[in-house]
C-alpha positions, 0 to 999 in steps of 0.5 A: 482679437479681431479688428475692423480692418475696413477702418484702417489705412493700408499703408499707414497705421496709428500707434494709439490702441487705447480702445483695445485695452479698455476694460481688460482686467489685469491678471497674472498667473504663474507656475513652478516647475519642480523637475526642469528636465521633465518635459511632460511637467513643463508641458502640463504646467504651461497648459494649466497656466494658460487654461487658468489665465483664460478662465480668470481673465478676458483673454479672447482668441477667436477661431481661425485667427492669425497669431503672431508669436514673438519669442526672445531670440536676441543672440545665437545662444541656446535656451540653456544659457538663459539668453533665449526662449526654449523652442520646446516651450513655444511648441507647447504653446502652439499645441495649446493654441491648436487644441483650443482655438484652431488658429488659421496661421501661427507665425513665429517672428523675430527681427534682425539685430545689430549682431543677429541674423534672425534667419540664421537664429531660426536655423541654428536654434531649432525653430525651423525644425519646430515649424516643419512639424505643423502645417499652420506654423511658419517663421517670419523675419520681420526685417524682411517683411513688407513694411507699413509706416506707423505714426505715434505720439511716443516718448522718443519716436514720432513714426516708425516702419513696422512689419505689415504682417506683425501689425495686421495679425489678429493676436500678438503673443510676447514670449519673453525670457526672465533675465537681467539687462545691463541697461534696462535692469530687466528683459521681459515682455516689454523689452522683448517687443523692442526687438520687433523693430525691423531696423537692424542697428537698434543699438542706435536707440540705446541712449533712449532705450527706456523711452523706445521700449515704451514707444514700440509697445505703444505701437502694438501692445501684446494680447498675451504675454508668457515668460520663460523662467525655466532657466533665467539669467542673472548678472550681466544680461541679456546675453553675457550673464549667468544661467539661473535655473528656477523653473518658473512660468509666468503669463498674463494679458498685459505686459506692464502687469506681467513685467511688474510681477517678474521684477518683484520675483527677481528682487527688483523694485518695479517702480525704479525700472524706467521703461516699466514706469513709463509704460504705467504712466502712459496707460499701457498697463497697470501695476494693479492686478489679480494673481493666481498660481504658485505660492508666493513664498516659492517665488522669491528669487534674488537675481544678481545684477551688475557688470565689471566696473570697466564695462560700466564706465564704457557703457556710461560713455557709450550711452552718452547722447553727444557720443551717439552722434559720433559714429567712429566713437560709437563703433569703437566703444561697441568693439570694446564692449564686444571684446570684453565678452564673447557675446557682446553684451547688451550692445547686441540689441 
């Protein structure tokens, strides 16, 4: 979506983008992949999904646009674990964009996290190889990009520094993974955008995670949302759970509608997921939308959710707002949580 940059300040942005959302019709589309090893079926399924969304919604992608794609790369674990987005799926998205909309630039971005170096993840997980195959595709570590200060009337944040390239791109696409999260219940499109915060130690926001997920999305609501549910994750997500191969792709123009749909097919009550309810109440999206795609009888999955009792107790202490102000105890609890899992659990973000 083109925005009039003449009316924007160069070094300060506003996080209130309600004008861009007015009139946007809520549409969610989903498809079911039968053979998870058939890359041709996956590609055809994604193309059909995006074509249907374009036909049934007011999605508008202008030619020669700068497109920012934010995949979920929360840890250096392959897509087959259910923790991260499959680069092949994003490559299919790149091909669909190039075929139908001729973007000037496609930037695949991720930010550093508490236990993640985004540049290393790009290299280790196949994203550098993907970018090398297309002349208009590049990779961006949001933590290393030039920053702009964003003012917003958030539930927790009143201002935040964001990547300048991220804020100035014409189209923002959130490519999430369908998985559980031990703190926020689900990790889909809204939670994925939390990771766009350039701050490395985002773990400091965990006591206020649901509020901050809302706030980072308020800074910039994605224009297109895609969820990789080819292999999801259940149990102790977002990185320590069990892979759940279900062959699902979900797309929409609004993260609240898409995440509501994802929560339902995962077996959770959307209205009981705090960050999702915050986003709805603050008019970032709606729980009311039109649905197109796979038969809903094929879209009922019961994602197991939870963690060992000892870890629940440690997380309870870890997320205590008083403990949050005692750095020594926060570091100690983080080490305990990391020791209890080879990947460190939700504390990574």
